[in-house]
Backbone as CSV, one residue per row, in Angstrom:
resi,resn,N_x,N_y,N_z,CA_x,CA_y,CA_z,C_x,C_y,C_z
1,MET,-2.117,-20.981,-10.277,-3.206,-20.314,-10.695,-3.259,-20.077,-12.220
2,ARG,-4.358,-20.309,-12.886,-4.516,-20.228,-14.192,-4.313,-18.804,-14.708
3,LYS,-3.599,-18.706,-15.890,-3.400,-17.322,-16.306,-4.545,-16.948,-16.992
4,SER,-4.999,-15.711,-17.150,-6.325,-15.216,-17.603,-5.991,-15.040,-19.216
5,ARG,-7.111,-15.233,-19.855,-6.897,-15.021,-21.481,-7.173,-13.551,-21.739
6,PHE,-7.434,-12.692,-20.746,-7.580,-11.341,-20.849,-6.372,-10.555,-20.443
7,THR,-5.797,-9.529,-21.123,-4.712,-8.723,-20.473,-5.489,-7.663,-19.575
8,GLU,-4.674,-6.869,-18.802,-5.206,-5.897,-17.974,-5.961,-4.645,-18.763
9,GLU,-5.198,-4.571,-20.029,-5.798,-3.466,-20.877,-7.279,-3.847,-21.336
10,GLN,-7.384,-5.265,-21.756,-8.649,-5.685,-22.163,-9.759,-5.746,-21.170
11,ILE,-9.380,-5.948,-20.046,-10.293,-6.131,-18.801,-10.715,-4.593,-18.504
12,ILE,-9.754,-3.666,-18.605,-10.167,-2.393,-18.182,-11.064,-1.845,-19.349
13,ALA,-10.663,-2.248,-20.524,-11.596,-1.739,-21.721,-13.083,-2.294,-21.496
14,VAL,-13.185,-3.642,-21.070,-14.348,-4.227,-20.764,-15.190,-3.446,-19.801
15,LEU,-14.541,-3.103,-18.731,-15.084,-2.328,-17.720,-15.616,-1.021,-18.030
16,ALA,-14.832,-0.364,-18.748,-15.136,0.946,-19.396,-16.439,0.898,-20.228
17,GLU,-16.413,-0.201,-21.001,-17.589,-0.432,-22.022,-18.822,-0.575,-21.122
18,GLN,-18.750,-1.174,-19.974,-20.024,-1.433,-19.121,-20.297,-0.200,-18.602
19,GLU,-19.412,0.590,-18.199,-19.752,1.920,-17.481,-20.503,2.954,-18.401
20,ARG,-20.238,2.674,-19.761,-20.949,3.608,-20.692,-22.350,3.258,-20.879
21,GLY,-22.834,2.227,-20.180,-24.241,1.942,-20.231,-24.755,0.498,-20.639
22,LEU,-23.816,-0.357,-21.190,-24.275,-1.704,-21.502,-24.669,-2.395,-20.307
23,SER,-25.561,-3.442,-20.315,-25.911,-4.047,-19.143,-24.847,-5.085,-18.966
24,THR,-24.613,-5.490,-17.693,-23.634,-6.514,-17.198,-23.818,-7.861,-17.854
25,ALA,-25.062,-8.172,-18.034,-25.469,-9.619,-18.677,-24.982,-9.496,-20.130
26,GLU,-25.235,-8.381,-20.780,-24.830,-8.255,-22.295,-23.371,-8.270,-22.445
27,MET,-22.580,-7.337,-21.376,-21.098,-7.488,-21.575,-20.558,-8.835,-21.398
28,CYS,-21.045,-9.651,-20.368,-20.548,-10.926,-20.161,-20.692,-11.912,-21.241
29,ARG,-21.928,-11.777,-21.896,-22.245,-12.626,-22.960,-21.407,-12.385,-24.243
30,ARG,-21.145,-10.974,-24.361,-20.350,-10.652,-25.488,-18.881,-10.903,-25.370
31,HIS,-18.392,-10.866,-24.167,-16.918,-11.199,-24.063,-16.799,-12.662,-23.627
32,GLY,-17.809,-13.537,-23.262,-17.556,-14.792,-23.001,-17.080,-14.974,-21.499
33,VAL,-17.494,-14.233,-20.520,-17.058,-14.329,-19.035,-18.307,-14.456,-18.296
34,SER,-18.174,-14.983,-17.198,-19.233,-15.168,-16.216,-19.414,-13.753,-15.426
35,GLN,-20.636,-13.707,-14.900,-20.918,-12.496,-14.166,-20.066,-12.351,-12.950
36,THR,-19.746,-13.417,-12.269,-18.792,-13.440,-11.203,-17.516,-13.023,-11.584
37,THR,-16.865,-13.527,-12.721,-15.725,-12.938,-13.099,-15.652,-11.495,-13.322
38,PHE,-16.748,-11.018,-14.094,-16.948,-9.456,-14.354,-16.808,-8.682,-12.968
39,TYR,-17.660,-9.240,-11.936,-17.572,-8.422,-10.734,-16.212,-8.543,-9.950
40,GLN,-15.384,-9.728,-10.070,-14.229,-9.833,-9.589,-13.181,-8.835,-10.137
41,TRP,-13.355,-8.623,-11.595,-12.481,-7.616,-12.310,-12.849,-6.326,-11.742
42,LYS,-14.172,-5.986,-11.660,-14.638,-4.700,-11.264,-14.067,-4.246,-9.843
43,ALA,-13.926,-5.284,-8.794,-13.414,-5.082,-7.524,-11.979,-4.824,-7.589
44,LYS,-11.346,-5.447,-8.487,-9.905,-5.367,-8.604,-9.526,-4.210,-9.496
45,PHE,-9.943,-4.057,-10.572,-9.626,-2.918,-11.596,-10.407,-1.846,-11.758
46,GLY,-11.512,-1.814,-10.960,-12.684,-0.723,-11.163,-12.016,0.720,-10.771
47,GLY,-12.181,1.604,-11.779,-11.507,2.902,-11.527,-10.032,3.089,-11.936
48,LEU,-9.525,2.028,-12.226,-7.926,2.141,-12.635,-7.807,2.347,-14.121
49,ASN,-6.738,3.193,-14.512,-6.538,3.296,-15.984,-5.300,2.182,-16.262
50,VAL,-4.921,2.161,-17.469,-4.128,1.037,-17.927,-2.745,1.148,-17.261
51,SER,-2.069,2.347,-17.087,-0.818,2.458,-16.389,-0.809,2.127,-14.922
52,GLU,-2.030,2.430,-14.328,-2.214,1.968,-12.874,-2.314,0.474,-12.647
53,ALA,-3.031,-0.112,-13.722,-3.076,-1.591,-13.621,-1.714,-2.239,-13.834
54,ARG,-0.913,-1.726,-14.647,0.410,-2.185,-14.865,1.273,-2.191,-13.650
55,ARG,1.119,-0.913,-12.946,1.884,-0.746,-11.720,1.519,-1.698,-10.696
56,LEU,0.157,-1.971,-10.622,-0.445,-2.856,-9.649,0.188,-4.268,-9.797
57,LYS,0.239,-4.567,-11.038,0.613,-5.947,-11.373,2.305,-6.118,-11.042
58,THR,2.963,-5.105,-11.197,4.625,-5.076,-10.867,4.623,-5.045,-9.392
59,LEU,3.745,-4.283,-8.567,3.921,-4.165,-7.262,3.427,-5.695,-6.537
60,GLU,2.448,-6.348,-7.167,1.983,-7.614,-6.696,3.204,-8.609,-6.793
61,ALA,3.768,-8.569,-8.102,4.960,-9.516,-8.312,6.085,-9.256,-7.313
62,GLU,6.371,-8.124,-7.059,7.385,-7.637,-6.108,7.119,-8.145,-4.851
63,ASN,5.802,-7.973,-4.410,5.280,-8.354,-2.983,5.400,-9.938,-2.800
64,ALA,5.083,-10.659,-3.869,5.311,-12.059,-3.820,6.735,-12.496,-3.787
65,ARG,7.647,-11.998,-4.434,9.059,-12.162,-4.259,9.653,-11.903,-2.927
66,LEU,9.175,-10.806,-2.289,9.719,-10.378,-0.945,9.137,-11.224,0.116
67,LYS,7.901,-11.707,-0.172,7.253,-12.750,0.821,7.954,-13.944,0.860
68,LYS,8.420,-14.419,-0.460,9.237,-15.694,-0.536,10.648,-15.492,0.156
69,LEU,11.297,-14.414,-0.136,12.571,-14.185,0.411,12.392,-14.163,1.904
70,LEU,11.310,-13.512,2.584,11.197,-13.498,3.923,10.979,-14.925,4.667
71,ALA,10.104,-15.707,3.888,9.770,-17.051,4.279,11.285,-17.926,4.342
72,ASP,12.027,-17.702,3.347,13.302,-18.411,3.372,14.178,-17.929,4.437
73,ALA,14.232,-16.802,4.630,15.020,-16.213,5.784,14.601,-16.757,7.139
74,MET,13.229,-16.672,7.334,12.706,-17.160,8.601,13.092,-18.650,8.835
75,LEU,13.027,-19.449,7.716,13.292,-20.982,7.685,14.643,-21.027,8.048
76,ASP,15.576,-20.380,7.375,17.094,-20.400,7.735,17.200,-20.107,9.179
77,ASN,16.684,-19.090,9.779,16.652,-18.652,11.100,16.271,-19.715,12.078
78,ALA,15.186,-20.439,11.722,14.710,-21.478,12.618,15.597,-22.711,12.590
79,VAL,16.208,-23.005,11.559,17.176,-24.108,11.369,18.303,-23.785,12.309
80,LEU,18.835,-22.538,12.014,20.093,-22.270,12.915,19.642,-22.230,14.471
81,LYS,18.541,-21.894,14.870,18.117,-21.812,16.212,18.045,-23.125,16.717
82,ASP,17.541,-24.137,15.966,17.382,-25.511,16.159,18.848,-26.161,16.348
83,LEU,19.559,-25.788,15.538,21.098,-26.420,15.608,21.763,-25.998,16.828
84,LEU,21.628,-24.667,17.082,22.520,-24.083,18.356,21.704,-24.471,19.554
85,GLY,20.582,-24.790,19.527,19.861,-25.085,20.854,19.859,-26.511,21.367
86,LYS,20.214,-27.341,20.468,20.451,-28.725,21.026,22.050,-29.089,21.046
87,PRO,22.293,-29.563,22.194,23.758,-29.954,22.401,24.349,-31.188,21.703
C-alpha cells in the first residue's frame, strides 16, 4: 500500500478546516486531493483529535502484527497435523 503524503495531523487539520465552513471542492483543490480521498479521510478520521488518531494507528499496527502471528501459528499447526496424520 502506498504511503500517504499527509500525516494524521495534517489530515485532521484539513477535516477541521472543512468543518469550519469551507466547501469540500475548495478544500480538495487547495490541498491537492480528490473528493473521494477527502471522504475516505472523513470516514476514518472524522471526529478524532490528533492523539486519538495516533492511538488508532498504533492499534492498527498491533492488530496486523497479531494477525500475522496467528496465521503463522495456524500454518505450523496444520503442518504438524499433516505430519502426524500420515503414517
